[in-house]
C-alpha positions as CSV (number, residue, x, y, z in Angstrom):
1,M,-68.1,-17.8,129.2
2,A,-70.4,-14.8,129.7
3,C,-74.1,-15.3,129.8
4,V,-76.7,-12.8,128.6
5,T,-79.9,-13.0,130.5
6,L,-83.3,-11.6,129.9
7,S,-82.1,-9.7,126.9
8,N,-84.6,-8.1,124.6
9,V,-82.3,-5.7,122.8
10,M,-82.2,-6.4,119.1
11,T,-79.0,-4.6,117.9
12,A,-76.1,-5.5,115.7
13,E,-73.9,-5.6,118.9
14,S,-75.9,-8.5,120.2
15,I,-75.7,-10.7,117.2
16,F,-74.3,-14.2,118.0
17,Q,-73.4,-17.1,115.8
18,L,-74.4,-20.1,117.8
19,D,-73.9,-23.7,116.8
20,V,-76.7,-25.1,119.0
21,L,-79.7,-23.3,120.7
22,A,-81.9,-25.2,123.1
23,I,-85.4,-23.7,123.3
24,A,-87.8,-24.7,126.1
25,A,-90.8,-23.4,127.9
26,H,-89.4,-23.2,131.4
27,P,-86.1,-22.7,133.2
28,D,-84.8,-26.2,134.1
29,D,-86.5,-27.9,131.1
30,V,-83.4,-28.0,129.1
31,E,-81.1,-29.1,132.0
32,L,-83.3,-32.0,132.8
33,S,-83.5,-33.3,129.2
34,V,-80.4,-32.2,127.3
35,G,-78.0,-30.7,129.9
36,G,-75.4,-33.4,129.3
37,T,-75.4,-32.9,125.6
38,L,-74.9,-29.1,125.9
39,I,-72.0,-29.7,128.3
40,K,-70.5,-32.1,125.8
41,L,-70.9,-29.9,122.9
42,A,-69.4,-26.9,124.7
43,A,-66.3,-29.0,125.6
44,M,-66.0,-29.8,121.9
45,G,-65.8,-26.1,121.1
46,Y,-69.3,-25.5,119.8
47,R,-71.1,-22.3,120.9
48,T,-74.2,-23.3,122.7
49,G,-77.1,-21.3,124.2
50,I,-80.5,-21.7,125.9
51,L,-83.7,-19.6,125.2
52,D,-86.2,-20.0,128.0
53,L,-89.7,-18.9,126.8
54,T,-91.0,-18.1,130.3
55,R,-89.7,-17.3,133.7
56,G,-91.5,-20.1,135.3
57,E,-93.7,-17.7,137.3
58,A,-96.7,-20.0,137.4
59,G,-94.7,-22.8,139.0
60,T,-95.7,-24.2,142.4
61,R,-92.4,-23.3,144.0
62,G,-89.9,-20.4,143.7
63,T,-90.3,-17.0,142.3
64,P,-89.3,-15.5,138.9
65,E,-86.4,-13.8,140.6
66,I,-85.1,-16.8,142.3
67,R,-85.5,-18.9,139.1
68,Q,-83.6,-16.4,137.2
69,Q,-80.6,-16.6,139.7
70,E,-80.8,-20.4,139.3
71,A,-80.9,-20.3,135.6
72,N,-77.8,-18.0,135.6
73,R,-75.9,-20.4,137.8
74,A,-77.0,-23.4,135.6
75,A,-75.8,-21.5,132.5
76,E,-72.3,-21.2,133.9
77,I,-72.2,-24.9,134.8
78,L,-73.4,-25.8,131.2
79,G,-70.7,-23.6,129.7
80,L,-73.2,-21.6,127.6
81,A,-72.2,-18.7,125.4
82,V,-75.6,-17.1,126.0
83,R,-78.9,-17.7,127.9
84,E,-81.9,-15.4,127.3
85,N,-85.6,-15.3,128.2
86,L,-88.4,-14.3,126.0
87,D,-90.8,-13.9,128.9
88,L,-93.9,-15.1,127.0
89,G,-95.8,-15.9,130.2
90,D,-95.7,-19.2,132.0
91,S,-98.9,-21.2,131.2
92,H,-99.6,-18.6,128.5
93,I,-97.4,-19.8,125.6
94,W,-99.5,-19.5,122.4
95,V,-98.7,-19.8,118.8
96,N,-99.7,-16.2,117.8
97,E,-98.2,-13.4,115.9
98,E,-96.7,-11.7,118.9
99,S,-94.9,-14.8,120.1
100,R,-93.8,-15.6,116.5
101,V,-92.3,-12.2,116.0
102,K,-90.4,-12.4,119.3
103,L,-88.9,-15.8,118.5
104,V,-88.1,-14.9,115.0
105,R,-86.1,-11.9,116.2
106,A,-84.3,-14.0,118.7
107,L,-83.4,-16.6,116.0
108,R,-82.1,-13.9,113.7
109,R,-79.9,-12.5,116.4
110,L,-78.6,-15.7,117.9
111,R,-78.3,-17.4,114.5
112,P,-78.2,-21.1,115.6
113,R,-77.3,-23.8,113.1
114,V,-79.1,-26.5,115.2
115,I,-82.1,-26.1,117.5
116,F,-83.0,-28.5,120.3
117,T,-86.6,-28.2,121.5
118,Q,-89.6,-29.9,123.0
119,H,-92.0,-32.3,121.3
120,A,-95.4,-31.4,120.0
121,D,-97.0,-34.6,121.7
122,D,-95.9,-33.5,125.2
123,P,-98.9,-33.5,127.5
124,H,-97.8,-30.1,129.0
125,P,-99.5,-27.4,126.9
126,D,-96.6,-25.0,127.2
127,H,-94.2,-27.7,126.0
128,A,-96.4,-28.7,123.1
129,H,-96.9,-25.1,122.0
130,T,-93.3,-24.5,122.3
131,A,-92.6,-27.2,119.7
132,Q,-95.1,-25.8,117.3
133,L,-94.0,-22.2,117.8
134,V,-90.3,-23.2,117.2
135,R,-91.2,-25.0,114.0
136,E,-93.2,-22.0,112.6
137,A,-90.6,-19.5,113.7
138,M,-87.8,-21.5,112.2
139,H,-89.5,-21.3,108.8
140,I,-90.5,-17.7,108.7
141,S,-87.2,-16.5,110.1
142,G,-85.9,-17.4,106.7
143,L,-88.3,-15.1,104.9
144,T,-86.7,-11.8,103.9
145,K,-89.9,-9.8,104.0
146,Y,-91.2,-11.1,107.3
147,D,-90.7,-8.5,110.0
148,A,-88.3,-6.6,107.8
149,E,-88.9,-3.4,109.8
150,A,-86.8,-4.9,112.7
151,G,-83.7,-4.6,110.5
152,L,-82.5,-8.1,111.3
153,E,-81.1,-10.3,108.5
154,R,-83.0,-13.4,107.7
155,W,-81.8,-16.6,109.2
156,R,-83.0,-20.2,109.1
157,P,-81.4,-23.0,111.2
158,N,-80.6,-26.3,109.5
159,C,-82.5,-28.7,111.7
160,I,-84.7,-29.2,114.8
161,A,-84.0,-32.0,117.1
162,H,-86.8,-32.7,119.6
163,F,-86.4,-33.9,123.2
164,L,-88.8,-35.2,125.9
165,F,-91.0,-37.1,123.5
166,P,-93.6,-39.8,124.3
167,R,-92.6,-43.4,125.0
168,T,-94.3,-44.4,121.7
169,V,-91.7,-42.4,119.7
170,A,-88.4,-44.1,118.9
171,P,-85.4,-41.8,119.2
172,T,-83.5,-40.9,116.0
173,F,-80.2,-40.7,117.9
174,I,-78.8,-40.9,121.5
175,V,-75.9,-38.9,122.8
176,D,-73.6,-40.7,125.3
177,I,-73.4,-38.3,128.3
178,S,-71.8,-40.8,130.7
179,A,-68.8,-38.5,131.2
180,E,-71.0,-35.4,131.4
181,N,-73.5,-36.9,134.0
182,E,-72.0,-35.3,137.1
183,R,-72.0,-31.8,135.7
184,K,-75.5,-32.3,134.3
185,W,-76.8,-33.1,137.8
186,E,-74.9,-30.1,139.1
187,A,-76.8,-27.9,136.6
188,I,-80.1,-29.6,137.5
189,R,-79.5,-29.0,141.2
190,A,-78.8,-25.4,140.6
191,H,-82.5,-25.1,140.2
192,A,-82.9,-25.9,144.0
193,S,-86.2,-24.2,144.4
194,Q,-88.0,-26.7,142.2
195,F,-86.8,-30.0,143.5
196,F,-86.9,-32.1,146.6
197,N,-86.1,-30.2,149.8
198,P,-87.3,-31.8,153.0
199,A,-86.9,-28.4,154.8
200,S,-89.2,-26.5,152.3
201,N,-92.5,-25.2,153.5
202,E,-93.9,-24.6,150.0
203,L,-96.6,-26.8,148.4
204,Q,-95.4,-30.0,146.9
205,S,-95.5,-30.6,143.2
206,R,-94.7,-33.5,141.0
207,V,-91.2,-32.3,140.4
208,S,-90.5,-31.6,144.0
209,T,-90.9,-35.2,145.0
210,P,-87.8,-37.5,145.4
211,A,-89.4,-39.8,142.8
212,F,-89.2,-37.3,140.1
213,L,-85.4,-36.9,140.0
214,N,-85.2,-40.8,140.2
215,E,-87.2,-40.8,137.0
216,I,-84.9,-38.5,135.3
217,E,-81.9,-40.7,136.3
218,A,-83.7,-43.8,135.2
219,R,-84.5,-42.3,131.8
220,D,-80.9,-41.4,131.3
221,R,-79.8,-44.9,132.2
222,Y,-82.4,-46.4,129.8
223,F,-81.3,-44.3,126.8
224,G,-77.7,-45.0,127.7
225,A,-78.4,-48.8,127.8
226,L,-79.8,-48.5,124.2
227,I,-76.3,-47.5,122.9
228,G,-74.2,-49.5,125.4
229,A,-73.4,-46.5,127.5
230,E,-74.0,-45.7,131.2
231,R,-76.2,-42.7,130.4
232,G,-77.7,-41.1,127.4
233,E,-79.9,-38.3,126.1
234,A,-82.3,-39.1,123.2
235,F,-83.5,-36.9,120.3
236,F,-86.0,-37.3,117.6
237,I,-85.8,-35.7,114.2
238,R,-88.8,-35.6,111.8
239,E,-86.8,-35.2,108.7
240,A,-84.7,-37.8,106.9
241,L,-81.0,-37.5,107.8
242,N,-78.5,-36.7,105.1
243,V,-75.4,-38.9,106.1
244,V,-72.1,-38.2,104.5
245,D,-70.2,-41.1,106.0
246,P,-72.5,-44.0,106.9
247,V,-69.5,-46.1,107.9
248,A,-68.5,-43.6,110.6
249,L,-72.0,-43.4,111.7
250,L,-72.8,-47.1,111.9
251,T,-69.5,-48.0,113.6
252,Q,-70.2,-45.9,116.6
253,R,-70.8,-48.0,119.9
254,M,-74.3,-49.4,120.0
255,N,-76.4,-52.1,121.7
256,L,-77.4,-54.7,119.2
257,Y,-79.9,-56.2,121.7
258,S,-81.7,-52.9,122.4
């Protein structure tokens, strides 16, 4: 599928109808946390996309240009219909009117039914602000008179599912990504500038140590174990779920001892 990158053109020609849009602060945030789920959904026929809020320019390693190339490669691996970047400024994501307008316009163009995004209790300020910004933009994007001069029809997604939440938060649901694990790691490794490379002369960061990727694998194994699967990705939803078929839901594979 073709991927749109760094698109800021708000025209009728650029209107999408996405099923799922993952929104995160930095390129590679989504791949690390929900890459397997996006691969799975795309294979099921859903139109998926990623909206990166910054170019990762404040990161210890890499450049915005290198990181854009890496994001493009990862988008192909994930099978995305679209990947865009709002360029709000790494380490400068704020919940202000300028950011809200930019995100509302993106939501009205991309028109996702479901949003995956970060959690408000994340210790990284960009991640926490992303969660708050997404929640506010989701509401006001459904208001007809808000930013009406842009000429974009109102749109409000159905639900927000949060990822990368604190250990004190119990997941609402977990997606079995055992079959998608290999491709998930291919997408993660597409962001080669960020992760362990013994030949690199750049400064080391937390994410560039071998231990960091081991943590990611251990997390996926842990969440997988909670549902009796090899690997899983977990999500938290604040709202009560409206379940049409509880039997179908409750007869899915699970681990009664988790």
